[in-house]
C-alpha positions, 0 to 999 in steps of 0.5 A: 713566890712572886716576892722572891722572883721580883727580888731575883729580877731586881738582883739581875738589874743591880748587877748589870748596873754595877758592872756598867758603872764600874767599867765607866768609872775605869774608862773615865779614869783612863781618859782623864789620866791620858788626855788631861794636860794638868796630869802630864807630869804625873803621867811622866813620873808614873811611867818612869817609876813603872819602867824601873819597877816592872814587878810593881807594874805587873802587880798593879795591872793584875790587881786592877784587872782582877778588881774589874773582873771580880766586882760584878761577881762580888756584887752578885754574891752579896745580893744572892745572900740578901735574896736568900735571907729574904727568901728565908724570911718569906718562908718563915712568914709562910710557916706562920699560916697555922697561927694565921688560920687560927687567928682569922678563922672565927670558928677556931678561936673558941676551939683553940682556947684552953686545951683544944681537941686535935680533931677540931683542927684537922680539917682547916689545917689539912686543907691549908697545907693542901692549898698552899704547896709552899708551906712546910707541913713538917714545921707546921705540925711540929708547931702544932705538937707543942700546943697543949692539945686534948688528945689520946696518945697513939702507940708507937710503930714498931722500929722494924716497920719504920726501918723497912719503910725508910729503907725501901723509900728513902734515896740518899742522893749525892751532893751536887758538888760531888756529882760535878766532881765525879762527872769532871773526873770521868770526862777527863779520863774519857778525853785521855782514853779517846786521845790514846785510842785516836793517836796512841802508839800502843795499839800498833804493837797489837796484832790485827785480826782482819783487814779493816783493823789493819787499815785503821792502824795505817790511818793512825800512822798517817795521822800521827805523821801529819800531826808531827809535820804540823808541829814541826812547821809551827815550832821550827820558825818560832824556836829553831830546829834544835828546840823544835826537835827536842819538843817533838821528840819529847812529845813522841816519847811521852805519847809512846810511854803513855800509850803503853802504860795507860791500859795498866793504870786507867780506871774502869770505864763507865761503858764497855763494848757491845751495848753494855749496861753499867748496873753499878751506876744504875744502883748508885743512881737509885734506878735499881731497888733490891728486895729481900724476897730473893735474899736466898738467891743473892746469898747463893750468888755471893757464895758462888763468886766468893769461892771463885766459881761462875754462877748460872741463874736458871728457872721458868720464864718470868720468875724474876731471874734478871730482877734477882740479879739486879737486887744482888748487884744493888746489895753488892754496891751497898757493901752488904757482901764485903768480899765483893765490895768495890766491884763494878757490874756490867750487863749484856744481852748475849744476843748483842755479843753474838751479833757483834761477833758476826760483824767486822764492819768499822773494825769490829772484832771477831772476838767481842770477849777479847775486845771487852778484856782489852778495854778493861786491861788490868781491871778484870778482877774488879768487874762482875760480868752478867750475861742474860740469855746466854743460850743465844751464844750457842748458835754461833760457831766460834763464840762458845769456844771463846766463852770456854777459854775466857770463862776458864778458872785461869781465864781473864773473866774472874766473876761471871753470872749467866741467865737463861731459862731451864728449857733453853739451858737443857736444850742448848747450854747443857749439851756443851758440857765443857762450857756448862761445867764452868757454872754453878747452877742456881735455880730460880723458881716461882715465888711463894705467896709471902715473897710475892706480896713483899715484892708487890708492897715494895712496888707500891711504896716506890710508885710515884702515883702513891696508890692507896691499897685497902687491907687484905687486897694484896693476898687476894691479888696473889691468890687470884693471879695464881693458877693452882692446877698449873703454877708454871702458866702463871709465873710469879711475881710477874703475873701478880705485878702485871695485874697490880700495874693494871689496877694502878692504871685503872685508879685514875680512870679516863674521866678528864680524857673523855670530857676533853673528847666531848668538848672537842666533839661539840666544838667540831659540831659548831664549826661544821654548821658555821662552815656549811653556811660559809661555803654555801653562801646562804645565811644561817637558818633560825634552826641552826642558830638555836642549835649553835646557841644550845651547843655553845651553852653545852660546851661552856658547861663542859669546859666549866666541868673540865676545869673543876675536875682538873682543879680537883685532880691537882688537889689530889696530886698535892694531897698525895705529895703531902701524904708522902712527906707526913708519912716519911716524917712519921716513920722517922719520928717512930724510930726516935720515940723509943729514946725520946718519950717527949715526941709521943704527942708529935707522933700522934699529930702526924698520924692523925694528919696522915689519916685526914689526908687520906680521907681528903684524897678519897673524898676528892676521888669520889667527887671526880668519880674515880677509884681512890684505892685498890680494892678487891672489886677492882682486882676482880674487874682487872683479872676478869678483863685479862682472862677475856683478852687471853 
């Protein structure tokens, strides 16, 4: 990498040098052509030619200007290409590490002759890939799989298992170019929308709801008049009264027309009033992960919305109602439900809507649902509206009536999903029969053991810490987190997920933090002895000198131990990243093995190195005196600790 960085730095210097040289050369040519007496006749003839041929003059000037501007960028492109080639060459050389290890490691030379056993190569090559993060493990292992090895071919992983793993863990991000284009288009629409909202005339024809909105409209009129006056003062002296009138009149007519038509043609905004969350954008950005554990709930939501009804998710607290909603939206975004494809979902906590309904400061509306509808204009049927804690709207005097009108079958809100608990629905929502009958109830109860295990397994697969889990631990964790006598007191999957999170946090331990505290404590003791001698003005006693020497020796040992632990922890982190790469490649190869039998040896090599990497992680964790994987003993410790704190 140092070689690559030096190449990049050299590129910057070369580009700067070429830029300076090009500017100097052009300046010299201008000076020579302007001041040198021998070229006076040439200058005169060129001047006469240009005066008669203005198009040629403009073309030459444009070519010269473009050359001056593009020369540095052209040089940068050439050198960037060269840097990329050199970087590729460096990576290619780095991939030869496998051969280098075998060539320079005398203990491997004899093993590599003939048909070496795979077990003989596991240790040095795995350590090489952990120590050198720039080595591509996939390419190294592909090279190794092409060598004639003495090994027992492993059975293939079932395609269903491979597809499940890849579906949960893989995220197909959009290309940077598409991201930039999308961001640019959204920014352009936002500018137009803000411009229309600031000086548009369309809002002037909408009745005001309060004095604050009337005041804002009056300010818009004054601002529009001021803008027209400024334009008139600039244009009249420049182009005359007639042309200025045409320009200002056309601009005013165009602004009026755009203000009227914009609500009908504008796209769905990325945000809506009253603290909304765009769940569709969250799903596209892979911040929402669906789970088939609530597939039945997702299907019921789909059937309700498809039939033109609104849906209400009800159930005990912490049973995953909001997560079930997010899983449904993630599936809609992926196109699993064709009739809802392309629809955008927005999420609100209804308490925010109710609070906004009570405030009219800064033009706030007394009808937040109408404000949402105005922002969407002609796109209402393309949006799924999700209202969490919908019972909180019942305490407001006018808001339930607004919801009844907006959520009516012929109302503006076509697709609505509400969320509340069973108790709050029965106490607050159900008494308002007119509103309650507009929703189809979908009950979300406690997850069964199998579904909870699946949720936990998905959480482990996407966890950035990549925790290791021993076989049989997850069923045991669910069993320990469930109160069979009173299941409602331990809602699932919340209770089991909470215990799993605590187990993952307990894996790393606090060994390094404790060591850092001890180092700080020893340093404070040395400083205290020295400070006491300085403030008293008396020399340090022999006893204190010996104590300082002892403390500093102990401090040196602690720092050395801290450095070793930090190095070992960094090695564990690199090993986990290596494990992630190898595991992903293993499952991708597993899908290809059924069609390509030649990949059997490659699959066996990947599986062997996966197991060896896991062993490395466990060994390093043992040295650090921390837990490498979640065990039943750890689950028991975390569960007992939670019970003691309750």
